[in-house]
C-alpha positions in Angstrom: 117.9 99.7 128.9 119.3 102.4 126.7 116.5 104.9 125.9 115.7 108.6 126.3 112.5 110.6 127.1 111.6 114.2 126.9 108.9 116.8 125.8 110.0 116.6 122.2 111.3 113.1 122.1 108.2 111.7 123.7 108.1 109.1 126.4 107.1 105.9 124.5 110.6 104.5 124.4 111.0 104.7 128.2 107.5 103.5 128.9 107.8 100.3 126.8 111.2 99.7 128.3 109.6 99.9 131.7 107.1 97.2 130.7 110.0 95.0 129.7 111.9 95.9 132.9 109.0 94.7 135.0 109.2 91.3 133.4 113.0 91.1 133.8 112.6 92.1 137.5 109.9 89.5 138.0 112.4 86.9 136.8 115.1 88.0 139.2 117.1 90.3 137.0 118.7 93.6 138.0 117.6 96.4 135.7 119.1 99.9 135.0 118.2 102.6 132.6 120.9 104.6 130.7 119.7 107.8 129.1 118.2 111.2 129.6 114.8 111.9 131.1 114.0 115.6 130.6 111.2 117.5 132.4 109.2 114.4 133.2 109.1 114.1 137.0 106.4 111.4 136.9 108.6 109.2 134.6 111.6 109.5 137.0 109.2 108.6 139.8 108.1 105.5 137.9 111.7 104.4 137.7 112.2 105.1 141.4 109.1 103.1 142.4 110.6 100.1 140.7 114.0 100.5 142.2 115.5 101.2 138.7 118.6 103.5 138.7 119.0 106.1 136.0 122.5 106.6 134.6 123.7 109.0 131.9 123.3 107.5 128.4 126.3 106.5 126.4 126.1 107.7 122.8 128.8 106.2 120.6 129.2 102.4 120.0 132.5 102.5 121.9 130.8 104.2 124.9 128.1 101.6 124.8 130.6 98.8 125.0 132.6 100.5 127.7 129.4 101.1 129.8 128.3 97.5 129.3 131.6 96.2 130.6 131.9 98.6 133.4 128.4 97.8 134.7 128.9 94.0 134.0 125.7 93.9 131.8 124.6 90.6 130.4 121.9 92.2 128.2 121.4 95.6 126.6 118.1 96.7 125.3 118.4 99.5 122.7 115.2 101.6 122.1 116.1 104.8 120.1 115.7 106.4 116.8 118.8 108.7 117.4 121.6 106.4 118.5 124.3 105.3 116.1 122.9 102.1 114.6 126.4 100.6 114.7 126.0 100.4 118.5 124.1 97.1 118.4 126.7 95.4 116.4 129.5 96.7 118.6 127.8 95.3 121.7 127.1 92.0 120.0 130.8 91.7 118.9 131.8 92.4 122.5 129.8 89.5 123.7 126.8 91.4 125.2 123.4 90.1 124.1 121.6 92.9 122.4 117.8 93.4 121.9 116.8 96.2 119.5 113.2 97.5 119.9 112.2 98.8 116.5 109.2 100.4 114.7 109.3 99.2 111.1 112.9 100.2 110.4 115.8 98.3 111.9 118.0 101.3 110.9 120.7 98.8 109.9 121.3 97.6 113.5 122.9 94.2 113.9 121.3 92.9 117.1 120.9 89.4 118.5 117.2 89.9 118.7 114.6 92.4 117.4 111.2 93.4 118.7 108.7 95.2 116.5 105.3 95.3 118.4 103.4 97.1 115.6 100.4 95.6 113.9 101.4 93.7 110.8 105.1 94.0 111.4 107.1 92.0 108.8 110.8 91.8 108.4 111.8 88.8 106.3 115.4 89.8 106.4 115.4 89.3 110.2 113.9 85.8 110.1 114.8 83.8 113.2 115.8 86.9 115.2 112.5 88.8 115.3 109.5 89.1 117.7 106.9 90.7 115.5 103.3 91.9 115.9 100.9 93.0 118.7 101.3 89.6 120.5 104.6 91.1 121.7 103.2 94.5 122.7 105.0 95.9 125.7 102.4 96.8 128.3 103.1 97.7 131.9 101.5 95.7 134.7 99.3 98.6 135.7 97.8 98.6 132.2 97.3 94.9 131.9 95.6 94.6 135.3 93.2 97.5 134.4 91.9 95.7 131.4 88.2 94.5 131.9 87.6 90.8 131.5 85.3 91.6 128.5 84.6 94.7 126.5 81.4 96.6 127.5 78.4 96.0 125.2 77.9 98.6 122.4 75.2 101.1 123.3 73.7 103.9 121.2 74.2 107.3 122.7 73.1 110.8 121.5 76.1 112.5 123.2 79.3 110.5 122.8 82.1 110.6 125.3 85.4 111.2 123.5 88.9 110.6 125.0 91.9 112.2 123.2 95.4 111.0 124.2 98.6 111.4 122.3 101.2 109.8 124.5 103.1 111.0 127.5 104.2 114.3 126.1 102.2 114.8 122.8 105.5 115.5 121.1 103.9 116.8 117.8 101.2 118.9 119.5 98.3 116.9 118.1 95.8 117.5 120.9 94.9 121.1 120.0 94.5 120.1 116.3 92.1 117.3 117.1 90.2 119.4 119.6 89.6 122.1 116.9 88.5 119.4 114.4 86.0 118.0 116.9 84.8 121.4 117.8 84.2 122.2 114.1 81.8 119.3 113.8 79.2 121.1 116.0 78.2 117.7 117.4 77.5 117.7 121.2 80.0 115.6 123.0 81.8 115.1 126.3 85.5 115.6 125.5 88.4 114.7 127.7 91.9 115.6 126.5 94.9 114.2 128.3 97.8 116.6 128.1 101.5 115.9 128.7 103.0 119.4 128.5 102.0 122.8 130.0 102.3 124.6 126.7 99.8 122.2 125.1 97.5 122.8 128.0 97.8 126.6 127.5 96.9 126.2 123.8 93.9 124.1 124.6 92.6 126.6 127.2 92.4 129.1 124.4 89.7 127.0 122.7 86.7 128.6 124.4 83.4 126.7 124.9 80.4 127.8 122.9 79.5 128.2 119.3 78.9 124.5 118.8 82.3 123.6 120.4 82.7 120.9 123.0 83.5 121.8 126.6 87.0 123.1 127.1 89.6 120.9 128.8 89.4 120.8 132.6 92.6 120.9 134.6 92.4 117.4 136.1 92.5 115.7 132.7 95.3 118.0 131.7 97.4 116.8 134.6 96.6 113.1 134.0 99.6 110.8 133.5 99.8 108.1 130.8 
């Protein structure tokens, strides 16, 4: 798995690769992650809990091929918006089966197989090499097993409960923006905001209760992990 994670990059690439890694491991494969995981101790712990080693991430197409040969890799999963798109073709030409996880744009990658898990994903130019749509959503086992057998019945409430969550790091700082928008409605609500970075938490704590605003974020939700 070639992916990166960090406060500004986000953690989505790594988390969905972890979901795929769990399936590979269940089928007897050995899995390793190549990349950088910055300031995300919980993400490193998730790798360790699954026995997945973390190695430095090769950057150039030549480095990808050299790393694949050195570690005797049969398959490489590429999940990045930043890597040179020529890396997929270089791996494929070197005889390494390559899966590119994409989000709408293949970035010109020449992979053996593509996966776009987004709703309504369509890539006619990738016909025959594409897994598309939410049927292929990459969800970790802990998420799948937490799903209730049936959705709870709809009930009318006077004070709604609102959960705001913008990924493992909230890379674009959306939580404070939404909190202020909800506060401005003046509607009573129980608001829980899950925060991935201390600086986001500090900004949220400046949004004081009162004046028609919802209750401010408590520390336990701010420390929740995705």
